[in-house]
N, C-alpha and C positions, 0 to 999 in steps of 0.2 A: 780317400773319405776326407774331407776336408775336417778341420777343428769343429765346426757348428755339427757335422754330421756326428762325429765322435761324441760329442758333449749329448746331442738327444739319445742316441742308443745307451750312453751311460744312463742319463736320467730314466730312459724307458726299463732298463735292468733292473734299476734302483726301486723305482716304482713298484714293478712287479715282485721283486723280493721282498718289499716292505708288507706289500698287500698279503702274499702267501702267507707269510710269519704270522699275520694277526687271521688267519683263516677267512679273509675276506675275498668273494668273489668277484669277478668284473661286473655282473647284474647287480650286484650289492653295493659296489663303490659308486656304480651310476645311479643309482637310487640315494644314496646318501650325499652325491656331489651334483646333482641335475644334469651330469653328463652324459650323452648317448655312452652305451656301452662298445660302439663299433670306434668312437672315439678313443675310449681307453684302450682299446685294442692295438689303434694305431699309433700312441704315446707310447705304448710300453715295446713295441715293436721299433721305435724310434723312426718314426715315419712321419711325423708332423711334430711341428714346432708347437713351444706352449706359450701362454702368455702369464705372466705374474698372479694374473686373476685365477687363472686355473690352475696354477700351483699352490695357492692359499686354498681354494677350494678343494683339490685331492689331498692335502695335509689333513685338513679338517676332516674329511672323509676317513682317512686314515688313523685321526685321533693324534697327531704328532703336531710338531712345530713345523712348519715349512723349512726351517735352516737343518732340519734331520732328512729333508725330503732332498736337499740340493746341495749339502754342505760337503758331501764326498765327490763332487764333481770337478 
């Protein structure tokens, strides 16, 4: 696994953790962000790269600053 793959997996785990802590389902997060639920599933699995725009949308959907979502990577 290279550094990028590792970062994607860490980001996905962090997203999943924050979403679950807030009691938000994947479907609800999809509704809040305008993303497809399958895309969120892929992001949480570390299987897809994310743009800065998507990071901001996910953070807004979770009600957190973007730095909280990516800060621990």
